[in-house]
N, C-alpha and C positions, 0 to 999 in steps of 0.2 A: 478294496479290490484284492482280498486275500486269495491265496492259491491253495487248492485242495491237494491231496496226495497224488492225484492223477494229473496235476498241473492245470486243472480247470479253474477259472476264476469263480469265486463264490458270489461276487457282485460285479456285474458288467457295467451297470449305470448307477452312479452314486450322486446324490444331491447333498451338498453341504450348505447349510443355512447358518448364517452368522451375522453379527452386527456389521453394518456397512464398513466401518473402520478396520475390520479384520479380513475382508475379502482378499485383498492382495497378500496379506500375511499367510492365509491358508494356501493360496496358490504357491507362494514361495516355499512353504513347508513341504508340499508334495515333492518339489524339486530337490530340496535339501535332503530329505530322508529316503527318497526312492530313486533319485538321479534324474537328470534332464531327459525328457521324452519317454520315460518309462510308463507314466500315466498321462494321458492327454486331458488336460484340464481346460475348462472354459470358465474364466472368472469374470462375472458381471459386476464390475464396479459401476459407479454412477455414469450413466450415459442416456442419450435421448430414447424415447419410447420405442421408436421404430427399430433402433439398433438392438434394444433389449428383446423385443418381440422376435426379430430375425434370429438372434442368437439362441433364444429358448427353443424356437422351432427347429433350428439346426441340431440342437442337443437331442430333442425327442424324435426327430424324423430320420436322423442319420446315425452312423456309428463312428463319427469323426472324433467324438469326445467321450471319455469314460466318466469324468467328474464335472458336474456343474456346481460352481461356487457362487452363491447368491446371497444378498442381504435379506433380512426378514421383510423389510419394506417392499423390495422388488418382488419377492416371491408372493407376498400378500396381494399385490397389485396385478400380477400376471399368472396367478395360480391356474386360472381357466385354461391356459395354454398347456399346462402339464396334465390336468385331470382328464383331458380328451383321450389320453393314451394310457391303457391299463398297464403297459409294461415300460412306462417312462422311467421307472426307478426301482432298483433292487434294494437299495439301502439309503435311508434318509438319516443324516447326521445333523443334529441341532446343537450348535455351540452357544454358550451363554444361555442355556435352556431354561433358566429360572424365569425367562420371559414368557414361558408357557404355563405359568402357575395358575392362570385363569382359563378354564376350559371354554368359557363363553366369548373370549375376545376374538377379534377378527383374525389375528395371526394364528392362534391355536386352531380355529375352525378351518382356515386355509390349509394349514399343514395336515390336519386330520383328513382333508378331502383327497389328498394325494394317495393313489392306490399303491401301497408298498407293504411288503411283508416284514421288513426289519427296520427298526428305528433305534437310534442311539442318541441319548441326550448327554451332553457334557456341561457340567456346571461346577463352580466352586462353592455354590451355596444352594444345595438341594432342598434345605429345609430351614425356614426362618420362623420357627415356632408357630407355624400355621399348617395344621394337618390337611386342610382342604386344598391348599396349594400343593402340598406334597402328593395328595391323592391325584390331582390333575396331571402331574408329571408322570406318576406311576401308570395311570390309566392311559396316557398317551402312548407309552411304550408297550404296555401289556393290557390292552382293553379288557375290562371286566374282571381282572385278577383280584381286585378288592371289592367286587360287586358293583352295583349301580351307584350313582351318587347318593340316592336316597338310602339304599342299604348301608352304604359307608357311614352316612351321618347317624343313622339309627343304631347300627350294631357296633360301630367302632368309635366314631368321633364323640358322640354324646356320652357314652360310658367313660371314655378317657377324660373328657372335660369334667364330668361329675366327680370322678375319682381324684382330680387335682384340686377340687374346692377345699378350702380350709375346714369346712364342717363335714367333709366326707366321712362316712362310716368305714370301719375296717373292711367290711364286705365290699363296699364300693371301691376302696383302694385296691383290694385284692383282684377284683374284676378288671380294673384298669390295668394292673400289672400283667394279667393273663392276656388281655387283648393286645397290649403293646408287644408282648413277647411273640404272640401268634403273628402279628403283622410283620414284625422284624424277621421272623423265620421265612415268611413268604417273600418279602422284598429283597432279602439278602441272597436269594437265588439268582437275582439278575442285577443287583447293584454292585459295582466294583468301585471301591473307595481307595484312593491314594492320598497319603499325607506327605508332607515335605520330607520326613525322614526316609 
């Protein structure tokens, strides 16, 4: 819920999705960093189905809350209540986003169905030696920036894997380096990396 120069909010409705164990923590962090009451949060920790449905409806139908904090599991189960409204969300934040490394799983598909312009993924492990998983996360935040999944496999993944083989020719190794550098220059436009130092 950043503020522009003219004091207008850049995001009026924010959905934060995180593991169930972090829902309350996220709620507390909003208070800790922004002060009590500055941002009206609705944290959906584990509760019965009717309560969850009532709270999600309250978030999308009213302006009582600025931020919905919900677990991946709850969102996946109740995503239909969000997708009914095209302006239900200005910003979608996914914590522990390495859960979205598979484009075909139910959680990724549920999150992808939410009509939202801005998506932010937070993870301590964006890449674990699997470029297809990395592609899935990149494509979630910037659809199509690395091409279709088929294009990515053919033009990026396969030449990189071929260039890493022990029997790769110098030409294949060179092509791998060029493709890796090109991909890095694209993704470094929107990946913000922070290390402990």
